[in-house]
C-alpha positions as CSV (number, residue, x, y, z in Angstrom):
1,M,175.9,178.3,91.0
2,S,178.1,177.6,88.0
3,S,177.2,175.2,85.2
4,A,180.0,173.0,86.4
5,S,178.3,172.2,89.7
6,P,178.6,168.5,90.6
7,W,175.0,168.6,91.9
8,Q,173.7,168.5,88.3
9,E,175.3,165.1,87.8
10,W,173.6,163.5,90.7
11,H,170.8,160.9,89.9
12,G,168.8,158.9,92.4
13,T,166.8,159.7,95.4
14,G,167.3,162.7,97.7
15,L,165.6,162.6,101.1
16,V,165.1,165.6,103.4
17,V,163.8,164.6,106.9
18,G,162.0,167.3,108.9
19,C,160.0,169.6,106.6
20,G,159.7,172.8,108.6
21,G,161.1,176.0,107.3
22,I,164.7,174.8,106.7
23,G,163.6,171.5,105.3
24,Q,161.2,173.1,102.8
25,A,163.8,175.6,101.7
26,L,166.3,172.7,101.3
27,L,163.9,170.8,99.1
28,Q,163.3,173.9,96.9
29,E,167.1,174.6,96.6
30,L,167.8,170.9,95.8
31,G,165.1,171.0,93.1
32,R,166.9,173.9,91.6
33,I,170.5,172.7,91.7
34,A,170.0,168.9,91.5
35,P,167.3,168.3,88.9
36,G,168.4,164.6,88.5
37,L,167.4,163.8,92.1
38,Q,163.9,162.5,92.9
39,L,163.1,164.4,96.0
40,V,161.2,163.0,99.0
41,G,160.3,165.0,102.2
42,A,159.6,163.0,105.4
43,S,158.0,164.5,108.4
44,R,155.2,164.0,110.9
45,Q,152.7,166.0,108.8
46,D,152.3,166.7,105.1
47,W,153.2,170.4,104.7
48,R,152.1,170.7,101.0
49,L,149.0,172.5,100.1
50,P,146.7,170.6,97.6
51,G,147.5,171.7,94.1
52,D,150.5,173.9,95.0
53,P,152.8,173.7,92.0
54,L,155.8,174.4,94.2
55,W,155.8,170.8,95.5
56,R,154.6,169.0,92.4
57,E,158.0,167.2,92.1
58,V,158.4,166.4,95.8
59,E,156.8,163.3,97.4
60,F,155.8,163.2,101.1
61,L,156.4,160.3,103.4
62,P,155.1,160.2,107.0
63,L,157.8,159.8,109.6
64,D,158.1,160.0,113.4
65,L,161.8,159.9,114.3
66,T,161.1,158.8,117.8
67,D,159.2,155.7,116.7
68,D,161.2,152.6,115.5
69,F,158.2,151.3,113.5
70,S,157.9,154.6,111.7
71,L,161.6,154.4,110.7
72,T,161.2,150.9,109.5
73,G,158.2,152.0,107.4
74,L,160.3,154.8,105.9
75,A,162.9,152.3,104.8
76,A,160.3,150.0,103.3
77,S,158.7,152.9,101.4
78,L,162.1,153.8,99.8
79,E,163.1,150.3,98.8
80,N,161.6,150.4,95.3
81,R,162.9,153.8,94.4
82,P,166.2,154.7,92.8
83,P,169.2,154.4,95.2
84,L,169.6,157.0,97.9
85,R,172.3,159.5,97.1
86,L,171.6,162.2,99.7
87,V,169.9,162.3,103.1
88,I,169.7,165.6,105.1
89,N,168.1,165.5,108.5
90,T,166.8,168.9,109.7
91,A,164.7,167.7,112.5
92,G,165.4,169.1,115.9
93,L,163.7,170.2,119.1
94,L,164.6,173.2,121.3
95,H,161.3,173.8,123.1
96,G,157.7,172.5,123.2
97,P,154.9,171.8,125.6
98,L,157.1,169.4,127.6
99,L,160.5,171.1,127.0
100,Q,161.8,174.6,127.6
101,P,165.5,175.7,127.5
102,E,166.7,175.5,131.1
103,K,168.3,178.6,132.6
104,R,169.3,176.9,135.9
105,L,169.8,173.5,137.3
106,S,166.5,173.5,139.2
107,Q,164.7,173.6,135.9
108,V,166.2,170.3,134.6
109,N,163.9,167.3,134.6
110,R,164.2,163.7,133.3
111,Q,161.3,163.8,130.9
112,A,162.7,166.9,129.1
113,L,166.2,165.4,128.9
114,E,164.9,162.1,127.4
115,L,162.8,164.0,124.9
116,S,165.6,166.2,123.8
117,F,168.0,163.3,123.4
118,A,165.4,161.3,121.5
119,V,165.0,164.0,118.8
120,N,168.4,165.8,118.8
121,A,170.8,162.9,119.5
122,F,169.3,159.4,118.9
123,A,167.2,160.2,115.9
124,P,170.0,161.0,113.4
125,L,171.8,157.8,114.2
126,L,168.7,155.7,114.1
127,L,167.8,157.3,110.8
128,A,171.2,156.4,109.4
129,Q,170.7,152.8,110.6
130,A,167.2,152.6,109.0
131,I,168.3,153.7,105.5
132,E,171.9,152.3,105.4
133,S,170.9,149.3,103.2
134,L,169.4,151.6,100.6
135,F,172.6,153.1,99.4
136,S,174.1,152.1,96.0
137,P,177.6,150.7,96.6
138,A,178.7,152.0,93.2
139,D,177.8,155.7,93.8
140,P,178.8,158.3,96.4
141,F,176.3,158.9,99.2
142,H,176.0,161.8,101.5
143,F,174.4,161.8,104.9
144,A,174.1,165.1,106.8
145,S,172.3,166.1,110.0
146,L,171.8,169.7,111.2
147,S,173.7,170.1,114.5
148,A,174.2,173.3,116.5
149,R,177.2,175.4,117.6
150,V,175.8,175.3,121.2
151,G,176.7,171.6,121.2
152,S,180.4,172.6,121.4
153,I,181.8,172.1,124.9
154,G,184.8,174.3,124.3
155,D,182.6,177.2,123.1
156,N,180.1,177.0,126.0
157,Q,180.7,180.3,127.8
158,L,177.1,181.1,128.8
159,G,175.8,177.9,130.4
160,G,172.1,177.0,130.4
161,W,170.2,175.0,127.8
162,Y,171.3,171.8,129.5
163,S,169.3,169.3,127.5
164,Y,169.7,170.9,124.1
165,R,173.4,171.5,124.4
166,A,174.1,168.0,125.7
167,A,171.9,166.3,123.0
168,K,173.6,168.2,120.2
169,A,177.0,167.4,121.6
170,A,175.9,163.7,121.7
171,Q,174.8,163.9,118.1
172,N,178.2,165.3,117.0
173,Q,180.0,162.4,118.7
174,M,177.6,159.8,117.2
175,L,178.0,161.2,113.7
176,R,181.8,161.4,114.1
177,T,181.8,157.7,115.1
178,L,179.5,156.8,112.2
179,A,181.8,158.7,109.8
180,L,184.8,156.6,111.0
181,E,182.8,153.4,110.6
182,W,181.7,154.2,107.1
183,A,185.2,155.3,106.2
184,R,186.4,151.8,106.9
185,R,183.4,149.9,105.5
186,K,182.0,152.0,102.7
187,P,184.5,154.6,101.6
188,K,182.1,156.3,99.2
189,R,179.8,157.3,102.0
190,V,180.1,160.8,103.5
191,C,178.7,161.6,107.0
192,E,178.6,165.1,108.4
193,P,177.0,167.4,110.9
194,A,175.9,170.5,109.0
195,P,175.2,173.4,111.4
196,P,173.7,176.5,109.6
197,R,175.7,179.5,110.7
198,N,174.1,181.7,113.4
199,H,174.5,185.4,112.5
200,G,173.7,186.7,115.9
201,H,175.9,186.8,119.0
202,G,173.6,184.6,121.0
203,P,172.0,181.3,120.5
204,L,168.4,182.6,120.2
205,R,168.7,184.2,116.8
206,P,167.5,181.7,114.1
207,L,168.4,181.8,110.5
208,P,165.7,182.2,107.9
209,G,164.8,178.9,106.2
210,R,166.2,179.7,102.8
211,C,169.4,181.3,104.1
212,A,170.0,178.3,106.4
213,A,169.3,175.9,103.5
214,R,171.8,177.6,101.2
215,S,174.4,177.5,104.0
216,V,174.1,173.7,103.9
217,V,174.1,173.1,100.2
218,Q,176.4,175.9,99.0
219,P,178.9,174.8,96.3
220,R,180.4,171.4,97.0
221,A,183.2,171.6,94.4
222,R,185.6,170.1,97.0
223,C,183.4,167.1,97.8
224,Q,185.4,164.6,95.8
225,A,188.8,165.9,97.0
226,A,187.6,165.9,100.7
227,A,186.3,162.4,100.3
228,R,189.7,161.2,99.0
229,R,191.5,163.0,101.9
230,T,189.4,161.4,104.6
231,G,188.8,157.9,103.2
232,G,185.3,158.8,101.9
233,A,183.5,159.5,105.1
234,W,184.0,162.4,107.4
235,A,182.3,164.5,110.0
236,P,183.4,168.0,109.2
237,T,182.3,171.4,110.5
238,D,183.1,175.0,109.9
239,W,183.7,175.3,113.6
240,A,187.3,174.0,112.9
241,V,188.0,177.5,111.4
242,L,186.9,179.1,114.7
243,G,188.8,176.7,116.9
244,L,185.7,175.4,118.6
245,G,185.8,172.1,120.3
246,W,183.2,169.3,120.3
247,A,184.7,168.0,123.5
248,A,186.7,169.5,126.4
249,N,189.7,170.2,124.1
250,P,189.4,173.7,122.6
251,L,190.7,172.6,119.2
252,V,188.9,170.6,116.5
253,T,190.9,167.8,115.0
254,L,188.6,167.1,112.1
255,K,189.4,167.9,108.5
256,S,187.7,171.0,107.0
257,S,184.3,170.7,105.4
258,S,183.4,170.6,101.7
259,V,180.1,172.3,102.7
260,C,180.7,176.0,102.4
261,L,178.8,177.6,105.2
262,Q,178.7,181.1,103.8
263,D,177.1,184.3,104.9
264,C,173.8,184.9,103.1
């Protein structure tokens, strides 16, 4: 990145939620490009190895996104820190002991639907609610949550993945609605879904953590201009370039993103 990067001017607290491969890579990248941010990683378990110098400047906070008391505890732990400037949620759930991607209607069950929505749809909005009071009204604030292209209704040509597709589509709608609210109430706040680009032709090919991380935090030279165009809060996506719809309409009506989702 160039020496003129706006990231170098940021001071305050940067929070990454969900510290798996992408979350850890984001913390490393932010530590490199935004040295003025005090970085905090929040997840169910502490991923750091004792004495590992890689994480010397990153603090861990425990967090279960499906537990309201845990979200309240996260906010309380952040109250006495410098104001939040950046929150990136990378947590998501595609499969697990109680959840597998459904290939046909007969495989859909209520428990799996509720679990997918709890993590992939409800959690980003409840996270935003929990930390909303921790922003500084005088400084810009960015809230991003990793979504997924498979959440696009207009782009769904294969079917399947009922719970995951629907939950990601719901997250997109919730963040769009939140962006509009913040545009009216707090114009210096920016809200966006930030889907890392999938380089394969199908939904099963994941991005390596560092590649996905850089696709989210690539140069934001257009941040200020985009905020002015959209009233300060917007929910953009690179899907607008591809003409992919969040809803039944095939075209995206959102303004283009300042997050450059570039090939790695």
